[in-house]
C-alpha positions, 0 to 999 in steps of 0.5 A: 499500499506505501508504493500505492500511497507514493502513486497517489502523491506523485499525481498530486505532486504532478510529477505524472506529466499525463494520465498515461504516465500515471497508468504506466506508474500504476501498472508497474506497481501492479506487476511488482506486487502480482506473485510470480508464477513457478517456471517450469521446463518441458524436457523438450525445451530444456534440451534445446534451451540447454543448447542454446545456454552453450552456444549462444549467450546473448540469445540465451540472455534475451531468452531469460529477460523473456521469461521474466516478463512471462512469469509477471504477467504470463496473459500478456502474450497471444493465445494460440489455437488450433493444436495448440489451443491452450497454449500461448507463444512469445517471439524472442527475435526468429525464435518463439517460446510456447508455454502453458499456463497451469494454475500457479504454474508456467510450463516452458512447452517448446522454443524454436525457430518461427519455421519450425515451430508450428510443425507437428 
């Protein structure tokens, strides 16, 4: 509640230039206060992510940053349909990470190049 009061004080002191900026501050606070999800990794995703970690540190760093964003707000990213109904996806460069939200868990299902990820 202390942070919310701080945002209210900032609004009163006109530290937020406009409503959009105030809403962004509020969203940042809301995301901080939300409980993170547990991240689980399927064996297929673990194998692929392990290869990336060994071969491309920059890409692996981008993946970790995106996983942190998923953990903060997993419903933000696009839900999939068809064979992937119930899953969501997030792009990381030319690659796609597919995950499932299951209660308090986020299960990383697969990671592959965009041209190959949707082939079953």
